[in-house]
N, CA, C and O of each residue as an XYZ file, in Angstrom:
284
protein
N     -39.119    -23.657     -3.362
C     -38.184    -23.963     -2.282
C     -37.915    -22.679     -1.507
O     -37.535    -21.676     -2.111
N     -38.099    -22.678     -0.197
C     -37.910    -21.455      0.592
C     -36.427    -21.100      0.724
O     -35.557    -21.970      0.690
N     -36.164    -19.804      0.875
C     -34.782    -19.350      1.048
C     -34.371    -19.515      2.524
O     -35.177    -19.920      3.362
N     -33.150    -19.205      2.811
C     -32.621    -19.376      4.166
C     -32.776    -18.116      4.996
O     -31.961    -17.876      5.887
N     -33.749    -17.334      4.751
C     -33.973    -16.111      5.514
C     -34.498    -15.029      4.600
O     -34.271    -15.063      3.391
N     -35.181    -14.092      5.162
C     -35.764    -13.038      4.334
C     -34.701    -12.004      3.989
O     -33.747    -11.790      4.737
N     -34.889    -11.374      2.843
C     -33.936    -10.354      2.417
C     -34.081     -9.066      3.216
O     -33.200     -8.208      3.169
N     -35.172     -8.922      3.943
C     -35.333     -7.717      4.752
C     -34.378     -7.701      5.934
O     -34.113     -6.642      6.502
N     -33.859     -8.866      6.311
C     -32.924     -8.930      7.432
C     -31.464     -8.959      6.983
O     -30.566     -9.129      7.808
N     -31.222     -8.794      5.684
C     -29.859     -8.878      5.164
C     -29.006     -7.736      5.729
O     -29.429     -6.580      5.709
N     -27.835     -8.048      6.223
C     -26.914     -7.047      6.755
C     -27.242     -6.583      8.151
O     -26.670     -5.595      8.611
N     -28.132     -7.249      8.839
C     -28.562     -6.823     10.172
C     -27.416     -6.850     11.175
O     -27.209     -5.888     11.914
N     -26.682     -7.941     11.199
C     -25.619     -8.089     12.195
C     -24.484     -7.115     11.913
O     -23.944     -6.506     12.837
N     -24.120     -6.963     10.650
C     -23.005     -6.071     10.314
C     -23.324     -4.631     10.686
O     -22.455     -3.907     11.171
N     -24.577     -4.209     10.461
C     -24.927     -2.823     10.784
C     -24.981     -2.597     12.290
O     -24.819     -1.465     12.745
N     -25.206     -3.656     13.077
C     -25.262     -3.501     14.527
C     -23.892     -3.616     15.182
O     -23.744     -3.260     16.351
N     -22.896     -4.100     14.466
C     -21.567     -4.286     15.039
C     -20.886     -2.929     15.216
O     -20.850     -2.139     14.274
N     -20.348     -2.643     16.400
C     -19.693     -1.343     16.595
C     -18.407     -1.243     15.788
O     -17.667     -2.215     15.638
N     -18.164     -0.055     15.278
C     -16.965      0.206     14.481
C     -15.795      0.480     15.413
O     -15.874      1.359     16.271
N     -14.714     -0.266     15.250
C     -13.526     -0.040     16.068
C     -12.423      0.503     15.171
O     -12.337      0.104     14.009
N     -11.575      1.402     15.672
C     -10.511      1.961     14.832
C      -9.456      0.898     14.513
O      -9.166      0.047     15.355
N      -8.881      0.937     13.311
C      -7.863     -0.061     12.958
C      -6.558      0.192     13.711
O      -6.262      1.320     14.107
N      -5.785     -0.877     13.900
C      -4.481     -0.750     14.530
C      -3.515     -0.097     13.539
O      -3.621     -0.330     12.334
N      -2.576      0.714     14.028
C      -1.608      1.305     13.106
C      -0.689      0.225     12.530
O      -0.297     -0.709     13.230
N      -0.358      0.365     11.266
C       0.509     -0.618     10.618
C       1.936     -0.435     11.110
O       2.402      0.690     11.294
N       2.620     -1.545     11.318
C       3.977     -1.485     11.846
C       5.016     -1.603     10.757
O       6.115     -1.067     10.898
N       4.696     -2.296      9.663
C       5.669     -2.522      8.603
C       5.249     -1.784      7.336
O       4.103     -1.364      7.180
N       6.216     -1.646      6.444
C       5.928     -1.035      5.156
C       5.154     -2.005      4.279
O       5.172     -3.215      4.504
N       4.491     -1.473      3.300
C       3.838     -2.292      2.292
C       4.952     -3.027      1.536
O       5.990     -2.425      1.261
N       4.770     -4.315      1.189
C       5.849     -5.064      0.547
C       6.414     -4.409     -0.710
O       7.618     -4.487     -0.954
N       5.563     -3.766     -1.510
C       6.057     -3.125     -2.728
C       7.046     -2.012     -2.406
O       8.076     -1.885     -3.068
N       6.743     -1.214     -1.403
C       7.626     -0.118     -1.007
C       8.887     -0.667     -0.362
O       9.985     -0.173     -0.616
N       8.730     -1.694      0.478
C       9.898     -2.289      1.147
C      10.863     -2.885      0.131
O      12.075     -2.695      0.238
N      10.330     -3.610     -0.860
C      11.190     -4.210     -1.877
C      11.911     -3.150     -2.696
O      13.086     -3.309     -3.030
N      11.208     -2.069     -3.020
C      11.829     -0.990     -3.792
C      12.957     -0.346     -2.996
O      14.014     -0.031     -3.543
N      12.723     -0.152     -1.691
C      13.745      0.459     -0.835
C      14.960     -0.462     -0.683
O      16.101     -0.002     -0.732
N      14.711     -1.772     -0.498
C      15.821     -2.715     -0.369
C      16.626     -2.801     -1.666
O      17.850     -2.927     -1.627
N      15.953     -2.734     -2.806
C      16.644     -2.730     -4.094
C      17.531     -1.496     -4.196
O      18.674     -1.590     -4.643
N      17.014     -0.340     -3.786
C      17.786      0.888     -3.846
C      19.024      0.797     -2.957
O      20.099      1.254     -3.345
N      18.883      0.212     -1.770
C      20.015      0.057     -0.858
C      21.052     -0.889     -1.456
O      22.250     -0.616     -1.384
N      20.600     -2.007     -2.051
C      21.545     -2.944     -2.680
C      22.306     -2.279     -3.812
O      23.508     -2.504     -3.955
N      21.635     -1.463     -4.623
C      22.300     -0.787     -5.726
C      23.346      0.194     -5.203
O      24.446      0.280     -5.750
N      23.008      0.935     -4.145
C      23.967      1.894     -3.575
C      25.196      1.169     -3.028
O      26.325      1.621     -3.215
N      24.967      0.039     -2.349
C      26.097     -0.700     -1.782
C      26.978     -1.295     -2.877
O      28.202     -1.304     -2.747
N      26.371     -1.793     -3.955
C      27.164     -2.390     -5.031
C      27.981     -1.341     -5.770
O      29.037     -1.658     -6.316
N      27.511     -0.091     -5.797
C      28.250      0.990     -6.446
C      29.261      1.637     -5.509
O      30.020      2.512     -5.926
N      29.279      1.217     -4.249
C      30.210      1.764     -3.284
C      29.791      3.121     -2.765
O      30.627      3.861     -2.246
N      28.534      3.467     -2.887
C      28.037      4.748     -2.410
C      27.529      4.607     -0.984
O      27.123      3.516     -0.582
N      27.544      5.683     -0.213
C      27.042      5.592      1.166
C      25.520      5.406      1.179
O      24.803      5.919      0.320
N      25.065      4.672      2.161
C      23.629      4.437      2.335
C      23.202      5.166      3.594
O      23.702      4.854      4.674
N      22.285      6.137      3.492
C      21.835      6.837      4.696
C      21.081      5.889      5.625
O      20.486      4.917      5.159
N      21.096      6.160      6.944
C      20.422      5.258      7.879
C      18.911      5.192      7.650
O      18.310      4.133      7.832
N      18.289      6.303      7.255
C      16.862      6.313      6.948
C      16.711      6.698      5.496
O      17.058      7.809      5.097
N      16.191      5.776      4.705
C      16.055      6.007      3.276
C      14.644      6.521      3.013
O      13.674      5.794      3.225
N      14.518      7.760      2.556
C      13.173      8.257      2.272
C      12.594      7.563      1.048
O      13.333      7.245      0.116
N      11.291      7.322      1.031
C      10.704      6.617     -0.112
C      10.803      7.400     -1.407
O      10.797      6.807     -2.486
N      10.896      8.731     -1.324
C      10.964      9.523     -2.546
C      12.363      9.498     -3.167
O      12.549      9.997     -4.277
N      13.349      8.923     -2.467
C      14.704      8.901     -3.016
C      14.857      7.849     -4.099
O      15.820      7.885     -4.865
N      13.926      6.918     -4.172
C      13.989      5.879     -5.184
C      13.375      6.427     -6.461
O      12.208      6.822     -6.460
N      14.141      6.460     -7.560
C      13.568      7.015     -8.788
C      12.424      6.156     -9.296
O      12.512      4.928     -9.307
N      11.351      6.809     -9.716
C      10.195      6.109    -10.255
C      10.220      6.206    -11.774
O      10.763      7.148    -12.353
N       9.616      5.202    -12.397
C       9.558      5.212    -13.851
C       8.662      6.332    -14.328
O       7.622      6.607    -13.729
N       9.068      6.978    -15.411
C       8.255      8.024    -15.998
C       7.128      7.372    -16.780
O       7.353      6.393    -17.493
N       5.939      7.894    -16.657
C       4.842      7.324    -17.421
C       4.936      7.783    -18.874
O       5.320      8.919    -19.152
N       4.586      6.900    -19.784
C       4.703      7.203    -21.201
C       3.598      8.119    -21.694
O       3.736      8.760    -22.736
N       2.499      8.183    -20.947
C       1.403      9.048    -21.358
C       1.611     10.434    -20.778
O       1.834     10.591    -19.578
N       1.536     11.418    -21.625
C       1.693     12.799    -21.167
C       0.405     13.539    -21.444
O      -0.236     13.343    -22.476
N       0.040     14.381    -20.517
C      -1.190     15.152    -20.670
C      -0.934     16.304    -21.633
O       0.026     17.059    -21.478
N      -1.788     16.423    -22.607
C      -1.649     17.515    -23.566
C      -2.746     18.532    -23.304
O      -3.922     18.187    -23.189
N      -2.351     19.763    -23.213
C      -3.343     20.821    -22.984
C      -3.795     21.352    -24.325
O      -2.966     21.723    -25.155
N      -5.079     21.394    -24.547
C      -5.580     21.904    -25.817
C      -6.676     22.910    -25.597
O      -7.220     23.449    -26.561
């Protein structure tokens, strides 16, 4: 049974398509956005001030249990 085209032509159209630059993203990644919103909710529930721009590094991250040992 013949195939639907030769393998020598595989990827022909994709390689000929011009590369266009991606559009800049407008929103945060959902994981980062959810973490930031959680941090804001915690600050508000504790009665602490919430800065107008919350840096992503202000949210404490979990410490990894694996530690590198130098030998």
